[in-house]
C-alpha positions as CSV (number, residue, x, y, z in Angstrom):
1,X,-52.8,-231.5,77.7
2,X,-52.5,-234.0,74.5
3,X,-49.5,-233.7,71.9
4,X,-52.1,-232.7,69.4
5,X,-53.3,-229.7,71.3
6,X,-49.8,-228.8,72.5
7,X,-48.7,-228.8,68.7
8,X,-51.6,-226.7,67.9
9,X,-50.7,-224.0,70.3
10,X,-47.0,-224.2,69.3
11,X,-48.1,-223.7,65.6
12,X,-50.5,-220.7,66.0
13,X,-49.0,-219.0,69.2
14,X,-52.2,-218.3,71.0
15,X,-53.4,-220.6,74.0
16,X,-57.0,-219.7,74.2
17,X,-59.7,-222.0,72.9
18,X,-63.1,-221.3,71.2
19,X,-65.7,-220.9,73.7
20,X,-63.4,-220.8,76.8
21,X,-63.2,-217.1,77.1
22,X,-65.5,-214.1,76.0
23,X,-63.9,-210.7,75.0
24,X,-64.8,-207.8,77.7
25,X,-67.2,-204.9,76.8
26,X,-65.5,-201.9,75.7
27,X,-66.8,-198.4,75.9
28,X,-65.3,-195.0,75.0
29,X,-64.7,-192.8,78.0
30,X,-63.7,-189.8,76.1
31,X,-65.1,-188.4,73.0
32,X,-64.4,-185.8,70.1
33,X,-64.0,-183.2,68.8
34,X,-60.8,-183.0,70.7
35,X,-58.2,-186.2,71.1
36,X,-57.7,-187.7,74.3
37,X,-54.9,-190.3,75.4
38,X,-53.0,-191.1,78.7
39,X,-49.6,-192.5,77.4
40,X,-47.3,-195.0,79.0
41,X,-48.3,-198.4,80.5
42,X,-46.2,-198.2,83.7
43,X,-47.8,-195.1,85.3
44,X,-50.8,-194.8,87.7
45,X,-53.5,-193.7,85.6
46,X,-56.4,-194.7,88.1
47,X,-56.5,-193.2,91.7
48,X,-56.7,-195.9,94.5
49,X,-60.5,-196.3,94.4
50,X,-60.3,-197.2,90.6
51,X,-62.9,-194.7,89.8
52,X,-60.9,-191.7,88.3
53,X,-58.9,-192.0,85.3
54,X,-56.5,-189.3,84.1
55,X,-55.8,-188.4,80.5
56,X,-54.7,-185.7,78.2
57,X,-56.6,-183.6,75.9
58,X,-55.2,-182.0,72.5
59,X,-57.0,-180.2,69.4
60,X,-54.7,-181.9,66.8
61,X,-53.0,-185.0,65.6
62,X,-50.3,-186.3,63.1
63,X,-47.3,-184.1,63.7
64,X,-44.7,-183.2,66.3
65,X,-45.4,-181.0,69.1
66,X,-44.1,-177.6,68.8
67,X,-42.9,-175.5,71.7
68,X,-46.1,-173.3,71.8
69,X,-48.4,-176.3,71.7
70,X,-50.4,-176.7,75.0
71,X,-52.6,-179.8,76.1
72,X,-55.0,-179.9,78.9
73,X,-54.9,-182.5,81.5
74,X,-58.0,-183.8,83.6
75,X,-59.5,-186.9,84.9
76,X,-62.6,-189.1,84.0
77,X,-65.1,-190.1,86.5
78,X,-65.9,-193.7,85.3
79,X,-68.9,-193.9,87.7
80,X,-70.7,-190.8,86.8
81,X,-71.1,-190.8,82.9
82,X,-67.4,-190.4,82.3
83,X,-67.5,-187.0,83.2
84,X,-64.2,-185.1,82.1
85,X,-62.8,-182.5,84.7
86,X,-59.8,-180.5,83.7
87,X,-57.2,-179.8,86.3
88,X,-54.5,-177.9,84.3
89,X,-52.3,-177.7,81.0
90,X,-49.0,-178.6,79.9
91,X,-46.3,-177.3,77.5
92,X,-43.9,-180.2,77.9
93,X,-45.5,-183.2,76.5
94,X,-45.2,-186.0,73.4
95,X,-47.4,-188.5,71.8
96,X,-45.7,-191.6,73.6
97,X,-46.1,-190.6,77.2
98,X,-48.0,-187.4,77.4
99,X,-46.7,-185.3,80.1
100,X,-46.0,-188.0,82.7
101,X,-49.4,-187.3,84.3
102,X,-49.8,-189.7,87.1
103,X,-51.3,-190.2,90.8
104,X,-48.9,-189.7,93.5
105,X,-48.7,-193.2,94.9
106,X,-51.2,-194.0,97.6
107,X,-52.7,-190.6,97.3
108,X,-56.6,-190.3,96.6
109,X,-56.4,-186.6,95.9
110,X,-52.8,-185.6,94.5
111,X,-51.6,-185.9,90.6
112,X,-48.6,-184.8,89.2
113,X,-47.5,-183.7,85.6
114,X,-44.7,-182.2,83.5
115,X,-44.8,-178.5,82.2
116,X,-42.3,-175.9,81.0
117,X,-42.0,-172.5,82.3
118,X,-39.2,-170.2,80.3
119,X,-36.2,-171.9,79.9
120,X,-36.9,-175.0,82.3
121,X,-39.0,-177.9,82.6
122,X,-41.0,-178.2,86.0
123,X,-43.3,-180.6,87.4
124,X,-46.7,-179.6,89.0
125,X,-48.6,-181.4,92.0
126,X,-52.1,-180.8,92.3
127,X,-54.9,-181.7,94.8
128,X,-57.6,-182.3,92.9
129,X,-60.3,-181.7,95.7
130,X,-59.0,-178.6,97.2
131,X,-57.1,-177.2,94.0
132,X,-54.1,-176.4,95.8
133,X,-51.2,-176.6,93.7
134,X,-47.3,-177.1,94.1
135,X,-44.5,-176.2,91.6
136,X,-41.3,-178.4,91.6
137,X,-38.0,-177.2,89.9
138,X,-37.7,-180.3,87.6
139,X,-39.8,-182.6,85.9
140,X,-40.3,-186.2,86.7
141,X,-40.5,-189.5,84.9
142,X,-41.3,-192.3,87.3
143,X,-42.2,-192.0,91.0
144,X,-40.9,-194.2,94.0
145,X,-43.6,-196.5,95.6
146,X,-43.9,-194.4,98.7
147,X,-44.5,-191.2,96.8
148,X,-41.6,-189.2,98.2
149,X,-39.3,-189.3,95.3
150,X,-38.8,-189.1,91.5
151,X,-36.2,-189.8,89.1
152,X,-36.0,-188.1,85.6
153,X,-33.8,-188.3,82.4
154,X,-32.6,-185.2,80.2
155,X,-35.7,-184.5,78.3
156,X,-33.7,-181.9,76.2
157,X,-31.5,-184.8,75.1
158,X,-34.3,-187.2,74.5
159,X,-36.0,-184.7,72.2
160,X,-32.6,-184.5,70.3
161,X,-31.8,-188.2,70.3
162,X,-35.4,-189.9,70.1
163,X,-37.9,-187.6,68.9
164,X,-41.3,-188.8,70.4
165,X,-40.0,-189.1,74.1
166,X,-38.4,-185.9,74.8
167,X,-39.9,-182.3,75.0
168,X,-40.0,-179.4,72.6
169,X,-39.0,-175.9,73.5
170,X,-35.5,-176.1,75.4
171,X,-32.4,-177.2,73.2
172,X,-30.0,-179.6,74.6
173,X,-27.1,-178.0,75.6
174,X,-24.8,-180.8,75.4
175,X,-26.0,-181.8,71.8
176,X,-22.4,-181.8,70.6
177,X,-21.1,-183.8,73.4
178,X,-21.3,-187.7,72.9
179,X,-21.5,-188.5,76.5
180,X,-21.7,-185.5,79.0
181,X,-20.3,-185.6,82.6
182,X,-22.8,-183.0,83.8
183,X,-26.3,-184.8,82.6
184,X,-27.9,-188.2,82.6
185,X,-30.3,-189.4,85.5
186,X,-31.4,-187.2,88.2
187,X,-33.4,-187.7,91.6
188,X,-36.0,-185.3,92.8
189,X,-37.1,-184.8,96.2
190,X,-41.0,-184.2,96.0
191,X,-41.2,-182.7,99.3
192,X,-38.3,-180.2,99.3
193,X,-37.7,-179.8,95.3
194,X,-33.9,-180.6,95.7
195,X,-32.4,-182.4,92.9
196,X,-29.2,-184.6,92.4
197,X,-27.7,-186.0,89.4
198,X,-27.3,-189.8,90.2
199,X,-25.8,-191.3,87.0
200,X,-24.1,-189.4,84.2
201,X,-24.0,-190.3,80.5
202,X,-20.1,-190.4,80.8
203,X,-20.4,-192.7,83.9
204,X,-22.7,-195.2,81.9
205,X,-20.5,-195.1,78.7
206,X,-17.2,-196.0,80.8
207,X,-18.8,-199.3,81.7
208,X,-17.6,-201.7,79.0
209,X,-19.9,-203.0,76.6
210,X,-19.3,-206.4,74.6
211,X,-17.5,-205.6,71.3
212,X,-17.2,-201.7,72.2
213,X,-19.2,-199.0,71.0
214,X,-19.5,-197.6,67.3
215,X,-17.5,-194.8,66.1
216,X,-18.9,-191.3,67.2
217,X,-21.5,-193.1,69.4
218,X,-23.7,-190.7,71.3
219,X,-25.4,-191.7,74.5
220,X,-28.8,-191.0,76.2
221,X,-31.1,-192.7,78.8
222,X,-34.6,-193.6,78.8
223,X,-37.4,-195.7,80.4
224,X,-36.8,-195.4,84.3
225,X,-38.7,-197.2,86.7
226,X,-38.5,-197.9,90.4
227,X,-38.7,-201.3,91.6
228,X,-41.7,-202.2,93.8
229,X,-40.0,-201.6,97.1
230,X,-38.2,-198.5,96.0
231,X,-34.8,-199.9,96.8
232,X,-33.7,-200.1,92.9
233,X,-34.5,-198.7,89.7
234,X,-34.2,-199.7,86.1
235,X,-33.3,-197.9,83.1
236,X,-32.1,-198.1,79.4
237,X,-28.9,-196.9,78.2
238,X,-28.9,-196.2,74.4
239,X,-26.6,-195.1,72.1
240,X,-26.4,-194.3,68.2
241,X,-23.0,-194.1,66.1
242,X,-21.9,-195.0,62.7
243,X,-22.6,-198.5,63.1
244,X,-26.3,-198.0,64.2
245,X,-27.2,-195.5,61.6
246,X,-30.7,-194.2,62.2
247,X,-31.4,-197.3,64.8
248,X,-29.8,-197.4,68.2
249,X,-28.3,-200.2,70.4
250,X,-29.5,-200.7,74.1
251,X,-28.5,-202.1,77.3
252,X,-30.8,-202.5,80.6
253,X,-29.2,-201.3,83.8
254,X,-30.5,-201.6,87.4
255,X,-29.2,-199.6,90.2
256,X,-29.6,-198.8,93.9
257,X,-32.0,-195.8,94.8
258,X,-29.2,-193.5,95.0
259,X,-27.4,-194.5,91.7
260,X,-24.9,-196.9,93.2
261,X,-24.1,-200.5,92.3
262,X,-24.9,-200.3,88.7
263,X,-25.5,-203.7,87.2
264,X,-26.1,-204.6,83.4
265,X,-29.0,-206.8,83.4
266,X,-29.4,-207.4,79.6
267,X,-26.1,-206.7,77.8
268,X,-27.3,-208.2,74.3
269,X,-28.4,-204.5,72.7
270,X,-32.2,-205.2,72.2
271,X,-33.9,-204.6,75.1
272,X,-37.3,-203.0,74.7
273,X,-40.4,-202.9,77.0
274,X,-40.3,-204.1,80.7
275,X,-41.8,-204.3,83.8
276,X,-40.7,-205.3,87.5
277,X,-42.6,-208.4,88.7
278,X,-41.3,-208.1,92.1
279,X,-38.1,-206.4,93.7
280,X,-35.9,-209.2,92.5
281,X,-37.3,-210.0,88.7
282,X,-37.7,-208.0,85.7
283,X,-39.9,-209.1,82.7
284,X,-38.7,-207.6,79.3
285,X,-39.1,-207.9,75.7
286,X,-35.3,-208.5,74.7
287,X,-33.0,-210.7,72.3
288,X,-31.2,-213.6,74.2
289,X,-29.0,-216.4,72.9
290,X,-31.5,-218.9,74.1
291,X,-34.8,-217.9,72.2
292,X,-33.5,-215.0,70.4
293,X,-36.4,-212.3,70.5
294,X,-39.0,-213.0,73.4
295,X,-40.1,-212.1,76.7
296,X,-37.6,-213.1,79.5
297,X,-37.8,-213.0,83.3
298,X,-34.5,-211.5,84.7
299,X,-33.2,-211.9,88.3
300,X,-31.6,-208.8,89.2
301,X,-27.9,-208.8,89.6
302,X,-27.5,-212.3,88.3
303,X,-27.1,-214.0,84.9
304,X,-30.3,-216.0,85.8
305,X,-33.0,-215.5,83.0
306,X,-35.7,-217.5,81.7
307,X,-38.1,-217.2,78.8
308,X,-41.6,-216.5,79.2
309,X,-44.5,-217.5,76.9
310,X,-42.2,-218.4,74.0
311,X,-45.0,-219.8,71.8
312,X,-47.8,-217.4,73.1
313,X,-46.1,-213.9,73.7
314,X,-44.1,-214.0,70.3
315,X,-44.0,-210.3,69.6
316,X,-43.2,-207.0,71.3
317,X,-45.6,-205.5,73.7
318,X,-46.4,-203.2,76.6
319,X,-46.4,-205.6,79.5
320,X,-47.4,-205.4,83.3
321,X,-48.5,-207.7,85.8
322,X,-52.3,-207.5,87.2
323,X,-52.5,-207.4,90.9
324,X,-51.8,-211.2,92.2
325,X,-49.2,-211.6,89.4
326,X,-51.4,-214.2,88.0
327,X,-51.6,-212.5,84.8
328,X,-49.6,-210.6,82.4
329,X,-51.6,-207.8,80.6
330,X,-50.0,-207.1,77.1
331,X,-50.6,-205.8,73.7
332,X,-49.0,-205.8,70.2
333,X,-48.2,-203.3,67.5
334,X,-50.3,-203.3,64.5
335,X,-50.1,-206.4,62.5
336,X,-50.7,-206.8,58.5
337,X,-54.2,-205.5,58.9
338,X,-53.2,-202.7,61.1
339,X,-55.0,-204.2,64.2
340,X,-53.7,-204.1,67.6
341,X,-54.2,-206.9,69.9
342,X,-54.8,-206.6,73.6
343,X,-54.6,-209.8,75.7
344,X,-53.9,-211.4,79.1
345,X,-51.3,-214.1,79.5
346,X,-52.0,-216.6,82.4
347,X,-48.7,-217.3,83.9
348,X,-49.5,-220.6,85.5
349,X,-51.3,-222.2,82.4
350,X,-49.5,-220.4,79.6
351,X,-53.1,-219.4,78.2
352,X,-53.9,-216.4,76.1
353,X,-56.9,-214.6,77.0
354,X,-58.0,-212.0,74.0
355,X,-59.1,-208.8,75.2
356,X,-59.8,-207.1,71.8
357,X,-58.4,-206.3,68.6
358,X,-58.3,-202.4,67.6
359,X,-57.7,-201.2,64.1
360,X,-55.0,-198.5,63.9
361,X,-55.2,-196.4,60.5
362,X,-52.4,-195.9,58.6
363,X,-52.0,-192.3,59.5
364,X,-50.9,-193.4,63.1
365,X,-47.3,-194.0,62.4
366,X,-43.9,-193.3,63.4
367,X,-43.6,-190.7,66.2
368,X,-47.4,-189.9,66.5
369,X,-48.6,-193.6,66.4
370,X,-51.0,-194.4,68.9
371,X,-50.0,-197.5,70.9
372,X,-52.6,-199.1,72.9
373,X,-50.3,-199.0,76.1
374,X,-52.8,-200.9,78.3
375,X,-53.1,-199.9,81.9
376,X,-55.1,-201.6,84.6
377,X,-57.0,-200.2,87.6
378,X,-55.7,-201.1,91.3
379,X,-58.6,-203.5,91.7
380,X,-57.7,-205.2,88.5
381,X,-61.2,-205.0,87.3
382,X,-60.4,-202.4,84.4
383,X,-58.2,-201.9,81.5
384,X,-58.0,-198.5,79.6
385,X,-56.3,-198.2,76.3
386,X,-55.4,-195.5,73.8
387,X,-56.7,-196.3,70.3
388,X,-58.1,-194.4,67.1
389,X,-60.2,-197.6,66.0
390,X,-63.4,-195.7,66.9
391,X,-63.0,-193.2,64.0
392,X,-62.8,-190.2,66.1
393,X,-59.1,-189.9,66.5
394,X,-57.2,-191.2,69.5
395,X,-59.6,-191.6,72.4
396,X,-59.6,-193.6,75.5
397,X,-61.6,-197.0,76.1
398,X,-62.4,-198.8,79.1
399,X,-62.2,-202.6,79.1
400,X,-64.4,-204.4,81.8
401,X,-62.7,-207.3,83.1
402,X,-65.6,-208.6,85.2
403,X,-66.3,-212.1,84.2
404,X,-63.3,-212.3,82.0
405,X,-60.9,-214.0,84.5
């Protein structure tokens, strides 16, 4: 690469060149009058065959969910006219992550999602072929790669501390406690339904933070994710006190699958979206003294960290690795024109491959914004996003990667 070309990329932060790539075809796989979305980028939306894509359906937008609001869950057959099949309902959901609807890892037939019965949150496992359903006595957030375990935070506290990520309907019994001992991150056995508290808020708070916590800091956990081999998991420890005001501070932890061997992977207070690259490395948008706010690749249980795409991936986004780890799938929040950009970053070359720009009207903001949250299919040939750009409210769109990579 010549100095001139390198300088151009450094200025404009987009290593893709005219005529070198074409954008994929985009088609709506859901339609009005109801609104449809999936939610977070790190869940299994597709079954192992890459044919069936899960989704949520709702009849309203632009307000917070109330305890009595019910959404419908189902799947789209992407090889049969994008036909929608309903499989159940949920009373435990939010705009950012839906009801944690996802396929059981490795299963062609079983899906799981969260719901509410009376004064408790539960999860349902349903076989879409036979219709057989099991109810577990607790909700889920992330599933282990072998499909036998789940982790979940306190969704009651999340709803109180971080609206948009918790569930309405059950108040937090520890609302007036800054760091409770009896709540935090739990393990759920998907076979037996047994639960166990792994890490409490008080336990995390007792681990020193550089500079200390602000006065009256209230603590919570969010964003849990097992490593690819299931031996460790990651989570964000967040708190808000007098110093943070309406914002919050964050540090990123990893821990053994049983909650032991806690390690502060990012102590600097601004960790955002992350993904495991492999069992030893985590990619995350964060602040680091070397390059300030950028994407960084952390090696677990060490202080080794390297910046990734500092001149290309220059803004926060929902990142994941396509199968084979050659490409990072990512997006952006709305720019000044309120366009959200979905793209691939080629790790070896630093090349940015645009997949599309999608307009988000100004009504989609705050708690009920519609992030694209790009999710890929197991075969790596499809990407599905949530977007209101088509003029029919939030719907799901499929991006065909055939011929792009």
